[in-house]
C-alpha positions as CSV (number, residue, x, y, z in Angstrom):
1,M,-11.8,21.6,24.5
2,P,-10.3,22.9,21.2
3,R,-7.3,20.9,19.9
4,T,-3.8,22.5,20.1
5,R,-2.8,24.0,16.7
6,R,0.3,22.3,15.1
7,L,3.5,23.9,14.6
8,K,3.9,24.3,10.8
9,I,6.7,26.4,9.8
10,M,6.0,27.8,6.3
11,G,8.7,29.2,4.0
12,E,11.7,27.4,5.2
13,S,13.0,23.8,5.5
14,C,12.0,22.0,8.7
15,Y,12.3,18.7,10.3
16,Y,9.4,16.8,12.1
17,H,9.1,13.6,13.9
18,F,5.6,12.1,13.5
19,I,4.1,9.3,15.6
20,S,0.8,7.5,14.9
21,R,-0.6,4.7,16.9
22,T,-3.5,2.3,16.2
23,V,-6.9,2.6,17.9
24,G,-6.5,1.1,21.5
25,Q,-2.8,0.4,20.5
26,E,-4.0,-3.0,19.2
27,H,-1.4,-4.9,17.2
28,Y,-3.0,-4.7,13.8
29,L,0.2,-4.5,11.8
30,G,1.6,-7.8,10.6
31,D,4.2,-8.2,7.8
32,T,1.7,-7.6,5.0
33,E,0.4,-4.5,6.8
34,K,3.7,-3.2,7.4
35,E,4.9,-3.5,3.8
36,R,1.7,-2.0,2.5
37,L,2.0,1.0,4.9
38,L,5.6,1.5,3.9
39,N,4.6,1.6,0.2
40,I,1.9,4.1,0.9
41,I,4.6,6.2,2.7
42,K,6.7,6.0,-0.3
43,F,4.0,7.0,-2.7
44,Y,2.9,10.1,-0.7
45,S,6.5,11.1,-0.1
46,G,6.9,11.5,-3.8
47,M,3.6,13.5,-4.0
48,Y,4.2,16.0,-1.1
49,M,7.0,18.5,-0.6
50,V,8.9,16.3,1.9
51,K,12.1,14.2,2.1
52,V,12.0,11.2,4.4
53,I,15.0,10.9,6.8
54,G,14.0,7.8,8.7
55,F,11.1,5.5,9.6
56,C,10.0,2.5,11.5
57,V,6.8,0.6,11.3
58,M,5.9,-1.5,14.4
59,S,2.9,-3.7,15.1
60,N,0.8,-1.0,16.6
61,H,2.3,2.3,15.7
62,F,4.9,3.9,13.3
63,H,7.4,6.7,13.3
64,L,8.3,9.0,10.5
65,L,11.1,11.5,10.4
66,I,10.8,13.9,7.6
67,Q,12.1,17.2,6.1
68,S,9.5,19.6,4.9
69,K,10.5,21.6,1.8
70,P,9.6,25.2,1.3
71,E,7.2,25.8,-1.5
72,H,9.4,28.4,-3.3
73,L,12.0,25.7,-4.2
74,Y,9.2,24.0,-6.5
75,S,8.6,25.7,-9.9
76,D,5.1,25.9,-11.4
77,K,6.1,23.3,-14.0
78,N,7.0,20.9,-11.0
79,I,3.7,21.5,-9.4
80,A,1.9,21.1,-12.7
81,N,3.7,17.7,-13.1
82,R,2.7,16.6,-9.7
83,I,-1.0,17.6,-10.2
84,E,-1.0,15.7,-13.5
85,R,0.3,12.4,-11.8
86,Y,-1.4,12.6,-8.5
87,M,-4.4,14.8,-8.9
88,P,-5.9,13.8,-12.4
89,K,-9.3,15.3,-11.6
90,L,-8.0,18.6,-10.8
91,A,-5.5,18.4,-13.9
92,E,-8.6,17.5,-16.2
93,S,-10.9,20.3,-14.8
94,N,-11.7,23.6,-16.5
95,I,-10.2,25.5,-13.8
96,E,-7.6,28.0,-14.9
97,D,-4.1,27.0,-14.7
98,E,-3.0,29.6,-12.2
99,V,-5.8,28.3,-9.9
100,K,-4.8,24.7,-10.3
101,I,-1.2,25.5,-9.5
102,A,-2.2,27.4,-6.4
103,R,-4.4,24.6,-5.1
104,G,-1.8,22.0,-5.8
105,R,1.0,24.0,-4.1
106,A,-1.1,24.5,-1.0
107,K,-1.9,20.9,-0.9
108,F,1.4,19.4,-1.6
109,G,3.3,21.8,1.0
110,D,0.8,20.9,3.9
111,I,2.5,18.2,6.2
112,S,-1.0,17.6,8.0
113,E,-2.4,16.7,4.5
114,Y,0.6,14.3,3.9
115,M,0.0,12.5,7.1
116,R,-3.7,12.4,6.6
117,S,-3.3,10.9,3.1
118,I,-1.0,8.2,4.5
119,K,-3.3,7.1,7.4
120,Q,-6.5,7.5,5.5
121,T,-5.4,5.4,2.5
122,F,-4.0,2.7,4.7
123,S,-7.0,2.6,6.9
124,R,-9.3,2.2,4.0
125,W,-7.2,-0.5,2.5
126,Y,-7.1,-2.3,5.9
127,N,-10.8,-2.1,6.6
128,K,-11.7,-3.1,3.1
129,T,-9.3,-6.1,3.1
130,N,-10.5,-7.3,6.4
131,H,-14.2,-6.5,6.0
132,R,-14.0,-4.2,8.9
133,T,-15.5,-0.9,9.6
134,G,-14.6,2.0,12.2
135,Y,-11.5,3.8,13.2
136,F,-8.1,2.2,12.6
137,W,-5.9,4.9,14.0
138,G,-6.2,6.2,17.5
139,D,-5.8,10.0,18.5
140,R,-4.5,12.3,15.7
141,F,-0.9,11.8,15.0
142,K,1.7,13.4,17.3
143,S,4.4,15.9,15.6
144,I,7.6,17.2,17.1
145,W,9.4,19.8,15.5
146,L,13.3,19.2,15.6
147,Q,16.5,21.3,15.1
148,D,18.9,19.8,12.5
149,G,22.1,18.3,13.6
150,E,22.4,16.5,17.0
151,S,18.7,16.6,17.9
152,L,17.8,15.3,14.5
153,L,20.5,12.4,14.7
154,S,19.4,11.5,18.2
155,C,15.7,11.2,17.1
156,L,16.7,9.1,13.9
157,A,18.7,6.7,16.2
158,Y,15.9,6.4,18.7
159,I,13.5,5.4,15.9
160,D,15.8,2.8,14.4
161,L,16.4,1.2,17.9
162,N,12.6,0.7,18.5
163,P,12.6,-3.0,17.3
164,V,15.6,-3.6,19.6
165,R,14.0,-2.0,22.5
166,A,10.9,-4.1,21.8
167,K,13.0,-7.4,21.8
168,I,12.2,-8.3,18.2
169,V,15.7,-8.2,17.1
170,K,19.3,-7.9,18.4
171,I,20.4,-5.3,15.9
172,P,18.2,-2.9,13.9
173,E,19.4,-4.0,10.5
174,D,17.5,-7.4,11.1
175,Y,14.2,-5.5,11.3
176,R,13.0,-5.1,7.7
177,W,10.7,-2.1,8.5
178,C,13.2,0.5,9.9
179,G,15.3,2.9,8.1
180,L,18.7,1.5,9.0
181,S,17.8,-1.8,7.6
182,Y,16.5,-0.2,4.4
183,R,19.9,1.6,4.0
184,V,22.2,-1.3,4.9
185,C,20.4,-3.8,2.6
186,G,20.8,-1.6,-0.4
187,Y,17.2,-0.6,-0.9
188,N,17.9,3.1,-0.9
189,A,19.3,3.1,-4.4
190,N,16.4,5.2,-5.4
191,G,17.2,7.9,-2.7
192,F,14.0,7.6,-0.8
193,L,15.9,8.1,2.6
194,S,18.0,11.2,3.1
195,F,20.7,12.2,5.5
196,D,20.0,15.8,4.9
197,G,20.3,17.7,8.3
198,V,21.8,14.8,10.0
199,F,25.4,15.1,8.7
200,E,27.0,18.1,7.4
201,E,27.3,18.2,3.5
202,A,25.5,14.9,3.4
203,D,25.0,15.2,-0.5
204,E,28.8,15.4,-1.0
205,K,29.9,12.2,0.8
206,P,29.2,8.6,-0.3
207,E,26.1,6.9,0.9
208,S,28.2,4.0,2.2
209,L,30.4,6.2,4.5
210,L,27.4,8.0,5.9
211,V,25.7,4.6,6.8
212,R,28.7,3.4,8.3
213,N,29.2,6.4,10.3
214,Y,25.5,6.4,11.4
215,R,25.7,2.7,12.2
216,Y,28.5,3.6,14.9
217,L,26.4,6.2,16.6
218,V,23.2,3.8,16.6
219,Y,25.4,0.9,18.1
220,R,27.0,3.1,20.6
221,W,23.8,4.7,21.9
222,G,22.0,1.4,21.7
223,N,24.7,-0.1,23.9
224,I,24.2,2.4,26.6
225,E,22.3,1.2,29.5
226,R,19.3,3.3,30.3
227,V,17.7,3.9,33.7
228,T,14.4,5.9,33.5
229,L,13.1,8.2,36.4
230,S,10.4,5.7,37.1
231,D,13.2,3.0,37.4
232,I,15.1,5.2,40.0
233,E,11.9,5.9,41.9
234,S,11.1,2.2,42.2
235,G,14.6,1.3,43.3
236,K,16.0,-0.1,40.1
237,T,19.5,0.9,39.4
238,T,20.2,-1.2,36.2
239,D,18.6,-0.8,32.8
240,T,15.5,-2.6,32.2
241,Q,15.2,-1.9,28.5
242,P,16.8,-4.2,25.9
243,K,19.9,-2.9,24.4
244,I,22.4,-3.8,21.8
245,S,24.8,-6.3,23.7
246,D,28.5,-5.5,24.6
247,E,29.6,-8.5,22.4
248,I,27.8,-7.3,19.4
249,Y,28.9,-3.7,19.8
250,L,32.6,-4.7,20.4
251,K,32.5,-6.9,17.2
252,E,31.3,-4.2,15.1
253,L,33.7,-1.6,16.7
254,D,36.6,-4.0,16.0
255,R,35.7,-4.2,12.2
256,R,34.9,-0.3,12.1
257,F,31.4,-1.0,11.3
258,R,32.2,-2.3,7.9
259,I,29.9,-5.1,6.9
260,P,31.8,-7.9,5.0
261,A,30.3,-8.7,1.6
262,P,29.1,-12.2,2.4
263,E,27.2,-11.0,5.4
264,L,25.7,-8.0,3.4
265,L,24.7,-10.4,0.8
266,S,22.9,-12.6,3.3
267,K,21.0,-9.6,4.6
268,R,19.8,-8.8,1.0
269,V,18.7,-12.2,0.1
270,R,16.4,-13.0,3.0
271,Y,13.6,-13.0,0.4
272,F,14.7,-16.4,-0.3
273,S,13.9,-17.6,3.1
274,D,11.1,-15.1,4.1
275,G,8.9,-15.6,1.0
276,L,6.8,-18.2,-0.3
277,V,7.3,-17.8,-4.0
278,V,10.3,-16.3,-5.9
279,G,10.6,-15.9,-9.6
280,S,9.5,-13.8,-12.6
281,K,6.3,-11.9,-12.5
282,I,4.6,-14.5,-14.8
283,F,5.7,-17.1,-12.3
284,I,4.1,-15.2,-9.5
285,K,0.9,-14.8,-11.4
286,N,0.8,-18.6,-12.0
287,A,1.1,-19.2,-8.2
288,Y,-1.8,-17.0,-7.5
289,A,-3.8,-19.0,-10.1
290,R,-2.9,-22.2,-8.5
291,F,-2.9,-21.4,-4.7
292,G,-4.9,-18.3,-4.4
293,K,-8.1,-19.8,-3.0
294,D,-6.4,-22.0,-0.3
295,I,-3.0,-20.5,0.7
296,I,-2.3,-17.0,-0.7
297,L,-4.7,-14.6,1.1
298,K,-6.1,-11.9,-1.2
299,K,-4.3,-8.9,0.4
300,D,-1.0,-10.7,-0.2
301,R,-1.5,-11.1,-4.0
302,R,1.1,-8.8,-5.2
303,A,4.5,-9.3,-6.9
304,H,7.3,-7.4,-5.1
305,K,10.5,-6.7,-7.0
306,I,13.7,-8.0,-5.4
307,P,16.4,-5.3,-5.4
308,L,19.0,-7.7,-6.4
309,S,17.6,-8.3,-9.9
310,D,15.1,-6.3,-12.3
311,S,13.5,-9.6,-13.3
312,L,13.0,-11.3,-9.9
313,Y,9.9,-10.9,-7.9
314,T,8.5,-12.4,-4.6
315,L,5.7,-12.8,-2.2
316,R,7.2,-11.2,0.8
317,Q,4.5,-11.5,3.3
318,I,2.8,-14.7,3.6
319,K,0.0,-15.9,6.1
320,L,-1.7,-19.2,5.9
321,S,-5.4,-19.1,5.7
322,S,-7.2,-20.7,8.7
323,P,-8.3,-24.2,8.2
């Protein structure tokens, strides 16, 4: 049976919710894998004509909420620069410049190519790192076309509430691999995440105000008890899904969803309790040399910059080798 064609709207700005699951829904994504996947998403979000609105990486699937940008917004010079950075073989070829631009524009504007690049790059890395072969992802990714405004906002909140519903954390900000945590902990200084389409005139309002307003909506919706149709049919009348507790919601409501500076700082310095090594890049490299064979797995041997400082790095995801 032929596959259903995707809804891909050309020539105008559109919003999409992508969902992709591991093969057999196996829980392959640990801390290291989640961080790697997020970095790959960041890389390709700079390559393709998209803006990321939200994300959440779970142990067996990930969500990605993006805005696709129409091609006419990008000049030939912009496309040429992207080709130079991301497609060096095409850039160095003897093909005429007009043809190069046309090929680059077609690729960078294709959301299916965007997701294929993310998934394929990650699966190749995972299989190589774990001496594995075969498929990593299950069926092709699911995509949902969303209207801006309320639909987009509801979807974004649903994505950020995933780790709460999965009983991993009590509030979304405590889960490192979701968009709300990324915003609250100050990692969005580079503008990786956008509120375009979520709030009116988002570009004209301070990021801190937008985050505060968004937190209110997430906590309000996350505090509501949900009863599904299957619950009703089975005779259940109370919510069986974990939610943000009344106590936490009322506490945040009382302080108008402002996070005090000491509490905010504690969220940002989790590297000092989550990591195994913290220091300069040279210090990290020395740690590799001393402990690389016994403690630090090969896939973890990367220095991750800490947002609090331009000179501090950390090993953020550590798994001890089997004895």
